[in-house]
C-alpha positions in Angstrom: -0.6 27.6 -2.8 3.0 26.8 -3.5 4.8 24.3 -1.2 8.6 24.5 -1.0 10.2 21.3 0.0 13.1 22.4 2.2 13.8 18.9 3.4 12.2 15.6 2.3 13.8 13.1 4.6 12.9 11.6 8.0 13.6 13.0 11.4 17.4 12.7 10.9 17.4 12.8 7.1 18.5 10.2 4.6 21.2 8.9 4.9 21.2 9.4 8.7 24.4 10.7 10.1 26.6 7.8 11.3 24.1 5.2 10.3 25.7 2.1 8.7 22.5 0.3 7.6 22.3 -1.0 4.0 19.8 1.7 3.0 21.9 4.6 4.2 25.1 3.1 2.7 23.3 2.7 -0.6 22.1 6.3 -0.5 25.6 7.5 0.1 26.9 5.5 -2.8 24.2 7.0 -5.0 24.9 10.5 -3.7 21.3 10.8 -2.6 20.8 13.3 0.3 17.5 14.2 1.9 17.5 16.7 4.8 15.0 16.3 7.7 11.5 17.2 6.6 10.7 20.9 6.4 8.3 22.7 4.1 7.4 26.3 3.4 4.0 27.5 2.4 3.9 30.4 -0.2 7.2 31.5 1.3 5.5 33.0 4.4 4.9 29.9 6.6 7.3 27.2 7.6 6.5 23.7 9.1 9.4 21.9 10.8 8.2 18.6 12.3 6.1 19.6 15.3 7.1 23.3 15.0 5.7 26.1 12.9 7.0 29.6 12.1 5.7 32.6 10.2 7.8 35.0 8.1 10.5 36.4 10.3 9.5 34.4 13.3 11.3 31.7 15.2 9.8 28.2 15.0 7.5 27.5 17.9 6.3 24.2 19.3 2.5 23.7 19.4 0.3 21.3 21.4 -2.3 19.1 19.9 -5.7 20.8 19.2 -4.3 24.3 19.1 -5.5 26.7 16.3 -4.0 30.1 15.5 -3.6 32.5 12.7 0.0 32.8 11.5 0.9 35.4 8.7 -2.7 35.3 7.5 -2.9 31.5 7.4 -5.2 29.5 9.7 -3.0 26.8 11.3 -4.4 23.9 13.4 -2.2 21.4 15.2 -3.6 17.9 14.8 -2.4 14.8 16.5 0.3 13.7 14.1 0.1 16.6 11.7 -0.8 20.1 10.6 -4.0 21.5 9.0 -3.2 24.7 7.2 -5.8 26.9 5.3 -4.4 29.7 3.1 -6.2 33.0 2.6 -7.6 31.8 -0.7 -9.1 28.7 1.0 -6.6 26.2 -0.3 -6.0 23.6 2.5 -3.0 21.5 3.3 -2.6 18.4 5.5 1.1 17.9 6.5 2.6 15.1 8.6 4.4 16.4 11.7 7.1 13.7 11.4 7.6 10.0 10.8 4.6 7.8 11.8 5.6 5.4 14.6 2.3 4.1 15.8 0.5 3.0 12.6 -2.0 5.8 12.5 -2.9 8.7 10.2 -3.2 12.3 11.3 -6.5 12.8 13.2 -8.3 15.1 10.7 -11.6 16.9 11.3 -14.7 15.0 10.1 -15.5 17.5 7.4 -12.0 18.1 6.1 -11.2 18.1 2.4 -7.6 18.8 1.5 -6.1 20.3 -1.7 -2.6 18.9 -0.7 -1.5 16.2 1.6 2.1 15.5 2.6 2.1 12.1 4.4 4.6 9.7 5.8 3.6 6.8 3.5 6.6 4.8 4.5 5.5 4.6 8.1 1.8 3.8 7.3 0.8 3.7 3.6 -2.8 2.6 4.5 -3.5 6.1 6.0 -3.8 7.3 2.4 -6.6 4.7 1.7 -8.3 5.8 4.9 -8.1 9.5 4.0 -9.5 8.7 0.5 -12.2 6.5 2.0 -13.6 9.4 4.1 -13.2 12.0 1.4 -10.4 14.1 3.1 -8.2 13.2 0.2 -10.0 13.2 -3.2 -9.2 13.1 -6.9 -8.3 16.8 -6.8 -5.8 16.4 -4.0 -2.1 16.7 -4.6 -0.5 13.8 -2.6 3.2 13.7 -1.8 5.4 11.5 0.3 7.2 13.1 3.2 9.8 11.7 5.7 11.6 9.5 3.2 14.4 7.7 5.1 16.1 4.4 5.6 12.9 2.5 6.3 12.9 2.2 2.5 15.2 -0.3 0.8 16.3 2.3 -1.6 14.9 5.4 -3.4 13.8 3.4 -6.4 11.7 1.1 -4.3 10.1 4.0 -2.6 9.4 5.7 -6.0 7.8 2.5 -7.3 5.5 2.4 -4.3 4.6 6.0 -4.6 3.6 5.5 -8.2 1.3 2.6 -7.1 -0.2 4.9 -4.4 -0.6 7.7 -6.9 1.6 10.0 -4.9 4.6 12.1 -5.9 8.0 11.7 -4.3 9.6 15.2 -4.1 13.3 15.8 -3.5 14.8 18.6 -1.5 14.4 21.9 -3.2 11.2 20.9 -5.1 8.3 23.3 -5.4 4.8 21.8 -5.5 2.1 23.9 -7.0 -1.2 23.0 -5.3 -4.3 23.3 -7.5 -6.9 25.8 -6.4 -9.9 24.3 -4.6 -12.2 22.5 -7.1 -9.4 22.0 -9.8 -9.4 18.6 -11.4 -6.4 16.4 -10.9 -5.5 13.2 -12.8 -4.8 11.0 -9.7 -8.2 9.3 -9.5 -9.0 5.8 -8.4 -6.9 2.9 -9.7 -8.0 1.5 -13.0 -9.0 -2.1 -13.5 -5.8 -4.2 -13.4 -4.7 -7.7 -12.4 -1.5 -8.2 -10.5 -0.1 -11.6 -9.5 2.3 -11.6 -6.6 4.4 -14.8 -6.3 6.8 -15.9 -3.6 7.8 -18.8 -1.4 6.5 -19.4 2.2 7.4 -16.5 4.5 8.8 -14.5 1.6 6.8 -11.3 2.3 4.5 -11.7 -0.7 1.4 -11.0 1.4 2.9 -7.8 2.8 3.8 -6.6 -0.7 0.3 -7.3 -2.0 -1.1 -5.3 0.9 1.1 -2.4 0.0 -0.2 -2.6 -3.5 -3.8 -1.7 -2.3 -2.9 0.4 0.7 -3.8 3.7 -1.1 -7.2 2.6 -2.2 -10.4 3.9 -0.6 -12.4 0.7 -1.0 -10.6 -2.7 -0.5 -12.2 -6.1 -0.4 -9.9 -8.8 1.1 -10.9 -12.2 -0.2 -9.7 -15.0 2.2 -9.8 -18.3 0.4 -8.2 -20.4 3.2 -9.9 -22.6 5.8 -10.7 -21.0 9.2 -8.8 -22.3 12.2 -10.2 -25.4 13.9 -10.3 -25.5 17.7 -7.3 -27.9 17.8 -5.0 -25.9 15.4 -3.4 -23.2 17.5 -0.7 -22.5 15.0 -3.1 -21.8 12.1 -5.2 -19.6 14.4 -2.1 -17.5 15.2 -1.4 -17.1 11.4 -5.0 -16.0 10.7 -4.9 -13.5 13.7 -1.6 -12.1 12.5 -3.0 -11.5 9.0 -6.2 -9.9 10.4 -4.3 -7.6 12.7 -2.2 -6.3 9.7 -5.3 -5.4 7.7 -6.8 -1.9 8.1 -10.1 -2.0 10.0 -12.1 -0.4 7.2 -11.3 -3.1 4.6 -14.2 -5.4 3.8 -13.4 -9.1 4.3 -15.0 -11.9 2.3 -14.3 -15.5 3.2 -15.2 -17.7 0.2 -13.9 -20.4 -2.1 -16.2 -19.1 -4.9 -13.4 -16.9 -6.1 -14.6 -16.7 -9.7 -18.0 -15.4 -8.6 -16.4 -12.9 -6.2 -14.2 -11.5 -9.0 -17.1 -11.2 -11.4 -18.9 -9.0 -8.9 -15.9 -7.1 -7.6 -15.4 -3.4 -7.9 -12.8 -1.0 -6.4 -9.7 -2.9 -5.2 -9.5 -6.6 -4.3 -6.8 -8.5 -2.5 -6.9 -12.3 -2.9 -4.9 -14.3 -0.4 -4.4 -16.8 -1.7 -4.5 -18.7 -5.0 -2.7 -21.5 -3.2 -5.4 -22.0 -0.6 -8.1 -21.6 -3.2 -6.7 -24.5 -5.2 -6.4 -26.7 -2.2 -10.0 -26.0 -1.3 -11.1 -26.6 -4.9 -9.3 -30.0 -5.0 -11.0 -30.9 -1.8 -14.5 -29.9 -3.0 -13.9 -31.7 -6.4 -12.4 -34.8 -4.7 -9.5 -34.4 -7.2 -6.5 -35.6 -5.1 -6.2 -38.9 -6.9 -6.3 -37.7 -10.6 -9.3 -39.8 -11.5 -11.1 -38.6 -14.7 -14.4 -37.3 -13.1 -12.9 -35.2 -10.3 -10.1 -34.0 -12.6 -12.6 -32.8 -15.1 -14.5 -30.9 -12.3 -11.3 -29.3 -11.2 -10.4 -28.3 -14.7 -13.8 -26.6 -15.0 -13.3 -24.7 -11.8 -9.8 -23.5 -13.0 -11.2 -22.4 -16.3 -13.9 -20.4 -14.6 -11.4 -18.7 -12.3 -9.1 -17.8 -15.2 -12.0 -16.4 -17.2 -13.2 -14.3 -14.2 -9.6 -13.1 -13.6 -9.3 -12.1 -17.3 -12.6 -10.2 -17.3 -12.4 -8.6 -13.8 -13.6 -4.9 -13.7 -11.7 -4.3 -10.4 -8.1 -3.6 -9.5 -7.2 -7.1 -8.3 -4.0 -8.2 -6.5 -3.6 -11.9 -5.9 -1.0 -13.8 -3.8 0.2 -17.2 -4.8 3.1 -19.5 -3.9 5.8 -20.1 -6.4 6.0 -23.9 -6.6 8.9 -26.3 -6.5 12.1 -24.3 -6.2 14.0 -27.6 -6.2 12.1 -29.5 -3.5 10.1 -32.6 -4.8 7.1 -33.5 -2.6 7.3 -37.0 -1.1 3.7 -38.0 -1.9 1.9 -38.4 -5.2 -0.8 -36.0 -3.9 1.8 -33.4 -3.0 3.4 -33.7 -6.5 0.0 -33.4 -8.1 -0.8 -30.2 -6.1 2.6 -28.7 -7.0 2.0 -29.3 -10.7 -1.6 -28.0 -10.7 -0.5 -24.9 -8.8 2.3 -24.3 -11.2 0.0 -24.6 -14.2 -2.6 -22.3 -12.6 0.1 -19.7 -11.8 1.1 -19.7 -15.5 -2.5 -19.3 -16.7 -3.1 -16.4 -14.4 0.3 -14.8 -15.2 -0.6 -14.9 -18.9 -3.7 -12.9 -18.2 -2.1 -10.5 -15.7 -1.0 -6.9 -16.3 1.9 -7.4 -13.9 3.6 -10.3 -12.3 5.8 -9.8 -9.2 8.3 -12.2 -7.6 9.1 -11.6 -3.9 12.2 -13.1 -2.2 13.1 -12.5 1.4 10.9 -9.4 1.5 12.4 -7.9 -1.6 10.7 -7.6 -5.0 13.3 -9.0 -7.2 11.3 -9.3 -10.4 8.5 -7.3 -11.8 7.0 -7.7 -15.3 4.4 -5.3 -16.6 
């Protein structure tokens, strides 16, 4: 199967006509133009959003659940996408347009695709879900569709596609889909340690979640305290984080982070190192810098750094960048700031990549 990318943009392309947002203005300056999403299949079938056409036919709108034969291809209309099987058995999953409701195309239970064109900007975790159920597998060619001004710029989108092990085609590209059963290099993520730093409310947790969105098996390690009955604000924060996480992720609530990392496989998201350190200082009684508790805390930190270094999983951890010019008023606050700064440095030294997030933007990445 050969897929011709006639248009790789969102519903109105990128930049959108008349749009004055920063992303569209940036695309114009860079002379990047993406037409609304349209693809051809082997030159005999054309998918245009929610419409389909065979060779020499006008595009027709289809309702969900409809299945027909078009120019020798079996075409099924899915909620949110298209399921196309070529005469040789090669199978394609294609998004019918930008994702607006945070869901993936509703694929059949036994589906296994040789190519998947997905709106990863709208809902990147759909790729992890499709991989988790086997619909997208190591032999699947994955490509991002519906690229538009939801991305800060093309470079940011390309960076995320690389993390998700997906290609980002341009208008006019031709994607050659491997025949069924052909091996493809885009397998599971390799063991790796990524430290994501940022201030409070910077968007660092959202960036960390994007880092593991394409993985089929994700363990979310929550190191912070659970909400007490009288702390409504903390309960809202926890609920907001839970609602953002895909339902098939596994959640582990523990302060034994070193032990969890030693046992971890697949992908792991740690949120956060900051709350782990606060819990460790509580458990060690190390808030007054007396020798005994300080020694216990040092042992806990050494154990964590060792487990981080030796982790066999793809681990992404969130931590607060300390200080940034504000000096805590209390001795305990200054001690915590200093301990967290030292711990961040130790983990960064053993990381494959360190990321700094400011106001929702990744402004520094070292790998």
